[in-house]
C-alpha positions as CSV (number, residue, x, y, z in Angstrom):
1,X,14.2,13.7,80.4
2,X,13.5,16.3,77.8
3,X,16.7,18.1,78.6
4,X,18.7,14.9,78.0
5,X,17.0,14.4,74.6
6,X,17.9,18.0,73.7
7,X,21.5,17.5,74.7
8,X,21.7,14.3,72.6
9,X,20.3,16.0,69.6
10,X,22.7,18.9,70.0
11,X,25.6,16.5,70.3
12,X,24.5,14.7,67.1
13,X,24.1,18.0,65.3
14,X,27.6,19.0,66.4
15,X,29.1,15.7,65.1
16,X,27.4,16.0,61.7
17,X,28.7,19.6,61.3
18,X,32.2,19.5,62.8
19,X,33.5,16.1,61.9
20,X,36.3,16.5,59.3
21,X,35.4,20.2,58.9
22,X,38.9,21.3,58.1
23,X,39.4,18.7,55.4
24,X,36.2,18.3,53.5
25,X,34.9,19.7,51.2
26,X,37.9,21.5,49.7
27,X,38.0,25.2,50.5
28,X,36.3,27.3,47.8
29,X,37.3,30.8,46.6
30,X,34.6,32.6,48.6
31,X,35.8,30.9,51.8
32,X,39.4,31.8,51.0
33,X,38.3,35.4,50.4
34,X,36.7,35.5,53.8
35,X,39.7,34.0,55.6
36,X,42.3,36.1,53.8
37,X,40.4,39.4,54.3
38,X,40.0,38.6,58.0
39,X,43.8,37.9,58.1
40,X,44.4,41.2,56.3
41,X,42.4,43.1,58.8
42,X,44.3,41.6,61.7
43,X,47.6,42.4,60.0
44,X,46.9,45.8,58.5
45,X,43.5,47.1,59.6
46,X,42.5,47.0,55.9
47,X,40.9,44.4,53.6
48,X,42.9,42.8,50.7
49,X,42.2,45.9,48.5
50,X,43.2,48.4,51.2
51,X,39.7,49.4,52.4
52,X,39.6,50.3,56.1
53,X,37.3,48.1,58.2
54,X,34.5,48.0,55.6
55,X,30.8,47.1,56.0
56,X,30.9,45.3,52.6
57,X,34.0,43.6,51.4
58,X,35.0,44.4,47.8
59,X,36.6,41.0,47.3
60,X,35.9,40.0,43.6
61,X,34.0,43.3,43.2
62,X,30.9,41.5,44.4
63,X,30.9,43.4,47.7
64,X,30.1,40.7,50.2
65,X,28.2,41.6,53.4
66,X,30.8,41.9,56.1
67,X,29.6,40.6,59.4
68,X,30.6,37.0,58.8
69,X,34.2,38.2,58.0
70,X,34.3,39.8,61.4
71,X,33.1,36.7,63.1
72,X,36.0,34.8,61.5
73,X,38.7,37.2,62.8
74,X,38.9,35.8,66.3
75,X,39.4,32.3,65.0
76,X,42.1,33.4,62.6
77,X,43.8,35.2,65.5
78,X,43.5,32.1,67.8
79,X,44.3,29.2,65.4
80,X,45.8,30.9,62.3
81,X,44.7,31.2,58.7
82,X,43.3,27.8,57.8
83,X,40.1,26.0,56.9
84,X,39.0,25.5,60.5
85,X,39.2,29.2,61.3
86,X,36.9,30.1,58.3
87,X,34.4,27.3,59.0
88,X,34.0,27.2,62.8
89,X,31.6,30.2,62.9
90,X,29.3,28.6,60.3
91,X,29.3,25.2,61.9
92,X,28.7,26.7,65.3
93,X,25.7,28.7,63.8
94,X,24.4,25.4,62.5
95,X,24.5,23.7,65.9
96,X,22.9,26.8,67.6
97,X,20.3,26.8,64.9
98,X,19.1,23.4,66.1
99,X,18.8,24.8,69.7
100,X,17.0,27.9,68.5
101,X,14.4,26.0,66.5
102,X,13.7,23.9,69.7
103,X,13.2,27.1,71.6
104,X,11.2,28.7,68.8
105,X,8.7,25.9,68.4
106,X,8.4,25.5,72.2
107,X,7.6,29.2,72.5
108,X,5.2,29.3,69.5
109,X,3.2,26.1,70.1
110,X,3.9,25.4,73.8
111,X,4.5,21.7,72.8
112,X,7.6,20.1,74.1
113,X,7.3,17.0,71.8
114,X,6.9,19.1,68.7
115,X,9.9,21.2,69.8
116,X,12.1,18.1,70.2
117,X,10.9,16.8,66.8
118,X,11.8,20.1,65.1
119,X,15.3,20.1,66.6
120,X,15.8,16.5,65.4
121,X,14.5,17.2,61.9
122,X,16.8,20.2,61.5
123,X,19.8,18.4,63.1
124,X,19.8,15.8,60.3
125,X,18.4,18.0,57.5
126,X,20.6,17.9,54.3
127,X,20.0,21.5,53.5
128,X,21.0,22.7,56.9
129,X,24.0,20.4,57.3
130,X,25.4,21.3,53.8
131,X,25.5,25.0,54.5
132,X,26.8,24.5,58.0
133,X,29.9,22.8,56.8
134,X,31.6,25.7,55.2
135,X,32.2,29.4,55.3
136,X,28.6,30.1,54.2
137,X,27.4,33.5,55.4
138,X,23.8,32.5,54.8
139,X,23.8,29.9,57.6
140,X,24.6,32.6,60.1
141,X,22.0,34.9,58.6
142,X,19.4,32.1,59.0
143,X,20.4,31.7,62.7
144,X,19.9,35.4,63.3
145,X,16.5,35.4,61.6
146,X,15.3,32.3,63.6
147,X,16.6,33.8,66.8
148,X,15.0,37.1,65.9
149,X,11.6,35.4,65.4
150,X,12.0,33.5,68.7
151,X,12.9,36.6,70.7
152,X,10.1,38.6,69.1
153,X,7.6,35.9,70.3
154,X,9.2,36.0,73.7
155,X,8.6,39.7,73.7
156,X,4.9,39.0,73.9
157,X,5.3,38.1,77.5
158,X,8.5,40.0,78.4
159,X,9.0,43.2,76.5
160,X,12.8,43.3,77.1
161,X,13.1,40.7,74.3
162,X,11.9,43.1,71.6
163,X,15.3,45.0,71.5
164,X,17.1,41.7,71.3
165,X,14.8,40.7,68.3
166,X,15.6,44.0,66.6
167,X,19.3,43.5,67.1
168,X,19.2,40.0,65.7
169,X,17.2,41.0,62.6
170,X,19.6,43.9,62.0
171,X,22.6,41.5,62.3
172,X,21.1,39.3,59.6
173,X,21.0,42.3,57.2
174,X,24.7,42.8,57.7
175,X,25.4,39.1,57.1
176,X,23.7,38.1,53.8
177,X,22.0,39.9,50.9
178,X,18.8,37.8,50.8
179,X,17.9,38.7,54.4
180,X,17.4,42.3,53.2
181,X,14.4,41.2,51.3
182,X,13.0,38.5,53.7
183,X,13.5,40.2,57.1
184,X,11.4,43.4,56.5
185,X,8.5,41.4,55.2
186,X,8.7,38.7,57.9
187,X,9.0,41.5,60.5
188,X,5.7,43.0,59.3
189,X,4.1,39.6,59.6
190,X,5.3,39.3,63.2
191,X,4.0,42.8,64.0
192,X,0.6,41.8,62.7
193,X,0.7,38.5,64.6
194,X,1.6,40.2,67.8
195,X,-0.5,43.3,67.2
196,X,-2.6,43.0,70.4
197,X,0.5,42.6,72.6
198,X,2.2,45.5,70.8
199,X,-0.8,47.8,71.4
200,X,-0.6,47.0,75.1
201,X,3.1,47.6,75.3
202,X,4.4,50.9,76.7
203,X,4.9,53.5,74.1
204,X,8.5,53.9,75.2
205,X,9.2,50.2,74.5
206,X,7.8,50.4,70.9
207,X,9.5,53.7,70.1
208,X,12.8,52.5,71.6
209,X,12.7,49.3,69.5
210,X,12.0,51.4,66.3
211,X,14.8,53.8,67.1
212,X,17.2,51.0,67.8
213,X,16.4,49.4,64.5
214,X,17.0,52.7,62.7
215,X,20.3,53.3,64.5
216,X,21.5,49.8,63.6
217,X,20.5,50.0,59.9
218,X,21.5,53.5,59.0
219,X,25.2,52.6,58.4
220,X,24.1,49.8,56.2
221,X,21.7,52.0,54.2
222,X,24.5,54.6,53.7
223,X,26.8,51.9,52.4
224,X,24.2,50.5,50.1
225,X,23.7,53.9,48.6
226,X,27.1,53.5,47.0
227,X,26.6,52.3,43.4
228,X,29.4,49.8,43.5
229,X,28.0,48.1,46.6
230,X,24.5,47.7,45.1
231,X,26.0,46.3,41.8
232,X,26.0,42.7,43.0
233,X,22.3,42.6,43.5
234,X,21.6,44.2,40.1
235,X,24.1,41.7,38.5
236,X,22.1,38.6,39.6
237,X,18.7,40.3,39.8
238,X,15.7,39.2,37.8
239,X,16.0,42.3,35.6
240,X,19.5,41.3,34.5
241,X,17.9,38.5,32.6
242,X,16.8,39.9,29.2
243,X,14.7,36.8,28.4
244,X,11.3,38.3,29.5
245,X,12.0,41.3,27.3
246,X,12.7,39.1,24.3
247,X,9.6,37.2,25.0
248,X,7.6,40.5,25.0
249,X,8.8,41.3,21.5
250,X,8.1,37.8,20.4
251,X,4.6,37.8,21.7
252,X,3.8,41.3,20.3
253,X,5.2,40.2,17.0
254,X,2.5,37.4,16.8
255,X,-0.2,40.1,16.9
256,X,-1.4,41.7,13.7
257,X,-0.6,45.1,15.1
258,X,2.7,45.0,17.0
259,X,2.2,48.4,18.7
260,X,-1.6,48.0,19.2
261,X,-3.3,48.6,22.6
262,X,-4.1,44.9,23.0
263,X,-0.5,43.7,22.3
264,X,0.9,46.4,24.6
265,X,-1.6,45.7,27.4
266,X,-1.2,41.9,27.4
267,X,2.5,41.7,26.7
268,X,4.9,44.0,28.5
269,X,7.8,44.0,30.9
270,X,5.7,44.3,34.0
271,X,3.6,41.2,33.1
272,X,6.5,39.1,31.9
273,X,8.9,39.9,34.8
274,X,6.0,39.3,37.2
275,X,5.4,35.9,35.7
276,X,9.1,35.1,35.9
277,X,9.1,36.0,39.6
278,X,6.0,33.8,40.3
279,X,7.6,30.9,38.4
280,X,10.8,31.3,40.3
281,X,9.0,31.5,43.6
282,X,6.9,28.4,42.9
283,X,10.0,26.5,41.9
284,X,11.1,26.4,45.5
285,X,8.1,24.3,46.4
286,X,8.7,21.9,43.6
287,X,9.0,18.3,44.7
288,X,12.1,17.6,42.6
289,X,13.9,20.5,44.2
290,X,12.8,19.7,47.8
291,X,13.1,15.9,47.8
292,X,15.0,14.5,44.8
293,X,17.7,16.6,43.2
294,X,18.0,20.0,45.0
295,X,19.8,23.0,43.6
296,X,21.2,22.9,40.0
297,X,24.4,24.5,41.1
298,X,26.9,21.8,42.0
299,X,28.5,23.6,44.9
300,X,25.1,23.8,46.6
301,X,24.0,20.2,46.2
302,X,24.8,16.6,47.0
303,X,24.2,14.0,44.2
304,X,20.7,12.4,44.1
305,X,19.7,14.4,47.2
306,X,17.0,17.0,47.6
307,X,17.0,19.8,50.2
308,X,15.1,17.5,52.5
309,X,15.2,13.8,53.0
310,X,12.8,11.8,50.8
311,X,11.1,10.4,53.9
312,X,10.3,13.9,54.9
313,X,7.7,14.0,52.1
314,X,5.6,11.5,54.0
315,X,5.7,13.5,57.2
316,X,5.0,16.7,55.3
317,X,1.9,15.2,53.7
318,X,0.7,14.0,57.1
319,X,1.3,17.4,58.6
320,X,-0.7,19.1,55.8
321,X,-3.5,16.7,56.4
322,X,-3.4,17.4,60.1
323,X,-3.3,21.2,59.5
324,X,-6.7,20.9,57.7
325,X,-8.2,20.1,61.0
326,X,-6.1,22.5,63.0
327,X,-7.4,26.0,63.9
328,X,-4.3,27.3,65.6
329,X,-3.3,30.8,64.5
330,X,0.3,29.9,65.1
331,X,0.4,28.0,61.8
332,X,-0.5,31.2,60.0
333,X,2.8,32.7,61.1
334,X,4.7,29.5,60.0
335,X,2.9,29.5,56.7
336,X,3.6,33.2,56.2
337,X,7.3,32.6,56.8
338,X,7.4,29.7,54.4
339,X,5.8,31.9,51.7
340,X,8.2,34.8,52.3
341,X,11.4,32.7,52.7
342,X,12.2,32.2,48.9
343,X,11.2,35.7,47.8
344,X,14.8,37.0,47.6
345,X,15.8,34.0,45.6
346,X,12.8,34.4,43.3
347,X,14.0,38.0,42.5
348,X,17.1,36.5,40.8
349,X,17.5,34.7,37.5
350,X,19.0,31.6,39.1
351,X,16.1,29.9,40.7
352,X,15.2,27.9,42.7
353,X,18.4,28.6,44.6
354,X,19.2,26.7,47.8
355,X,21.7,29.3,49.1
356,X,19.4,32.4,48.7
357,X,16.3,30.6,50.0
358,X,18.2,29.0,52.9
359,X,16.0,30.4,55.7
360,X,13.1,28.4,54.2
361,X,14.6,25.3,55.9
362,X,13.3,26.5,59.3
363,X,9.6,26.7,58.6
364,X,9.9,23.5,56.5
365,X,11.5,21.7,59.5
366,X,8.6,22.9,61.7
367,X,6.0,21.5,59.3
368,X,7.9,18.2,58.8
369,X,8.4,17.7,62.5
370,X,4.7,18.3,63.1
371,X,4.0,15.4,60.8
372,X,6.5,13.3,62.7
373,X,4.8,14.2,66.0
374,X,1.4,13.2,64.6
375,X,2.8,9.8,63.5
376,X,4.1,9.1,67.0
377,X,0.8,10.2,68.6
378,X,-1.0,7.7,66.4
379,X,1.6,5.0,67.3
380,X,1.1,5.6,71.0
381,X,-2.6,4.9,70.6
382,X,-2.0,1.4,69.2
383,X,-3.1,-1.0,71.9
384,X,-0.7,-3.9,71.1
385,X,2.7,-3.2,72.5
386,X,4.5,-5.4,70.0
387,X,2.9,-3.6,67.1
388,X,3.9,-0.2,68.6
389,X,7.5,-1.4,68.8
390,X,7.4,-2.6,65.2
391,X,6.2,0.8,64.0
392,X,8.8,2.6,66.0
393,X,11.6,0.4,64.7
394,X,10.3,0.9,61.2
395,X,10.4,4.7,61.6
396,X,13.8,4.6,63.2
397,X,15.1,2.3,60.5
398,X,13.8,4.4,57.6
399,X,15.2,7.6,59.2
400,X,18.6,6.0,59.9
401,X,18.8,4.6,56.3
402,X,18.0,8.1,54.9
403,X,20.6,9.8,57.0
404,X,23.3,7.2,56.3
405,X,22.6,7.3,52.6
406,X,22.8,11.1,52.6
407,X,26.1,11.0,54.5
408,X,27.5,8.4,52.1
409,X,26.5,10.6,49.1
410,X,28.0,13.6,50.8
411,X,31.3,12.1,51.9
412,X,32.0,9.6,49.1
413,X,30.2,10.7,46.0
414,X,29.9,14.5,46.0
415,X,33.6,15.3,45.4
416,X,33.9,12.5,42.8
417,X,30.8,13.3,40.8
418,X,31.1,17.1,41.2
419,X,34.9,17.5,41.0
420,X,34.7,21.2,40.2
421,X,32.2,22.1,42.9
422,X,35.0,23.4,45.0
423,X,38.7,24.2,44.6
424,X,40.1,20.7,44.9
425,X,43.8,20.4,44.1
426,X,44.8,24.1,44.7
427,X,46.1,23.4,48.3
428,X,48.2,20.6,47.0
429,X,49.5,22.8,44.1
430,X,50.5,25.6,46.5
431,X,52.3,23.1,48.7
432,X,54.2,21.8,45.7
433,X,55.1,25.3,44.5
434,X,56.3,26.2,48.0
435,X,58.7,23.3,47.8
436,X,59.9,23.7,44.2
437,X,59.0,27.3,43.2
438,X,62.2,29.0,44.4
439,X,64.0,27.6,41.4
440,X,61.9,29.7,39.0
441,X,61.6,33.4,38.1
442,X,57.9,33.2,37.3
443,X,55.0,30.9,38.1
444,X,52.1,30.8,35.7
445,X,48.9,29.2,36.9
446,X,45.8,28.4,34.9
447,X,42.7,30.4,35.7
448,X,40.4,27.6,34.6
449,X,39.4,27.1,38.3
450,X,37.6,29.9,40.1
451,X,39.7,32.8,41.4
452,X,43.0,31.0,41.9
453,X,44.8,34.1,43.2
454,X,42.8,34.3,46.5
455,X,43.5,30.6,47.3
456,X,47.3,31.2,46.7
457,X,47.1,34.2,49.0
458,X,45.3,32.1,51.6
459,X,47.4,29.0,51.6
460,X,50.7,30.8,51.3
461,X,49.7,33.4,53.9
462,X,51.1,36.1,51.6
463,X,51.8,39.3,53.5
464,X,48.7,41.5,53.1
465,X,50.7,44.8,53.2
466,X,52.6,43.7,50.2
467,X,49.6,42.5,48.3
468,X,47.7,45.7,48.9
469,X,50.5,47.7,47.2
470,X,51.3,45.5,44.2
471,X,48.0,44.1,42.8
472,X,45.5,45.4,40.3
473,X,41.8,44.3,40.3
474,X,40.6,43.5,36.7
475,X,37.5,44.9,35.1
476,X,34.3,43.0,35.8
477,X,33.5,40.1,33.5
478,X,30.1,39.4,32.0
479,X,29.0,37.9,35.4
480,X,30.0,41.0,37.3
481,X,33.1,39.5,38.9
482,X,36.7,40.8,38.9
483,X,40.0,39.0,39.6
484,X,43.7,39.6,40.2
485,X,45.9,38.5,37.3
486,X,49.3,38.8,39.1
487,X,51.1,39.4,42.3
488,X,54.7,38.8,43.2
489,X,56.0,36.3,40.7
490,X,52.6,34.6,40.1
491,X,50.6,35.0,36.9
492,X,47.0,33.7,36.6
493,X,45.6,33.2,33.2
494,X,44.6,30.7,30.6
495,X,47.5,28.5,29.5
496,X,48.5,28.4,25.8
497,X,51.3,25.9,26.0
498,X,52.8,26.5,22.5
499,X,53.1,30.2,23.2
500,X,53.8,30.2,26.9
501,X,56.8,27.9,26.7
502,X,59.0,29.9,24.3
503,X,57.9,33.3,25.8
504,X,58.5,32.4,29.4
505,X,61.9,30.8,30.0
506,X,62.7,30.1,33.6
507,X,59.0,29.6,34.5
508,X,57.0,27.0,36.2
509,X,53.7,26.5,34.4
510,X,50.7,24.8,36.1
511,X,47.8,24.0,33.8
512,X,45.0,21.5,33.3
513,X,45.4,18.3,31.3
514,X,43.7,20.0,28.3
515,X,46.1,23.0,28.4
516,X,49.4,21.1,28.8
517,X,51.0,19.6,25.7
518,X,51.7,15.9,26.0
519,X,55.3,16.6,24.9
520,X,55.9,19.0,27.7
521,X,58.5,18.6,30.4
522,X,56.0,17.6,33.0
523,X,57.7,17.6,36.4
524,X,54.6,17.2,38.6
525,X,51.0,16.0,38.6
526,X,48.7,17.5,41.2
527,X,45.8,15.5,42.5
528,X,43.0,16.7,44.8
529,X,41.9,14.9,47.9
530,X,39.1,13.3,45.7
531,X,41.7,11.5,43.6
532,X,41.0,13.7,40.5
533,X,44.0,15.1,38.6
534,X,43.7,18.9,38.4
535,X,47.1,20.2,37.3
536,X,50.1,19.2,35.3
537,X,53.2,21.2,36.2
538,X,55.8,22.0,33.5
539,X,59.3,23.2,34.1
540,X,60.4,25.6,31.3
């Protein structure tokens, strides 16, 4: 019976993650970069900028960890360069993550009901679903981390699982930046938790696992030693925010002696950046972030939806109450993971951050599902059958309402309320230009929307060998990103209609409503799949 329930939960998780995967949401620039670079490697053995099979992909000069790119390659080869090819690996990781949490909880607590509840909670979790439905590297990293924890725990009884755990943890480091902070600390926690079993293990097993870890991570360490690769972390890191330093000067200025020992001791960079880190870390446990509004970045959120369902608050409260009475040491490991999970995010100035703290969803799901299990235990103790049925129907009804509401907010409201959360309208614009663009010597496209060049490369399947030879990557902007301003007959920049029209005869100009003069010769209006008008096209 339990196997049937697991299969049903897996089927549901598959449907929630794969339905309409190629159509919604619109492809964003990072996904297009992953897909086009995979395509470029297949065609030329080099990425878009001519680098040979890199560990980190230069992309927009943000040097993305490369493992997810390589996972996409087989799908680009099999089904072509399209949204499905980019998103199937992430959606598959989401479904496998549901299976892994079932195995993890079952291994950790030896409780089949809790394991089933954990799988169900993660299957319908907004945080997990959102980042499963796209080319998000972090979702695969979370799968590797979860599977690494599970195999490490399996290694307590069967030492052959330790090398598997090392391999999975190492894979997460090659997949997403945040794992490089979380995994080493979580690994130390696992070693402490399993210290007795590790002491009893053969020396060769322990040494072999350590040597395997070193062998797997040395190439990564060598690549990270390159200054340009490490630049992304420094660009978004906590120390890139000068606010704490300004606060130091402000605080010292309020003392009678600006440079006195008291002022310097109490107000300094170490103290203020430490406070900023703690504030960022605590923010991930804020009720508004978890249950009401979620991440501030629109691409990472659904309107009026937290990272968890609102009803999960009740189960979490019940779980915490139950844990007060529990003496099981397994909860120490779950709690440690929960505390460690948002550390990488807290080390950046954008916090709380749903993407960088994504692995937090696993220990949260374990806690919430424990509360759900406790509720059903209490219901089973009710003597009157009719009353038991009423309680079960109430729980099912509330859970169904919460899931349906989330799905409605995701599918109907997200793209309309956050029309710039992804690159809506660009696919339609490329399709229009492919039909009409041959008549024009030059095509000028606004850069108002994020990294338009990579989406044009993706949707037009522009030959990578040509692009590698003819493009120039711009200098980094204030956020640390670069772009490509032109290739072939395309030009990407802000549109100044009054200047661009007389200076560019024989051109097709695509700009936003704000950029195109009402008196222009508008030959096309481009709408995204959400019904929002993104471009007006002018023939010059």
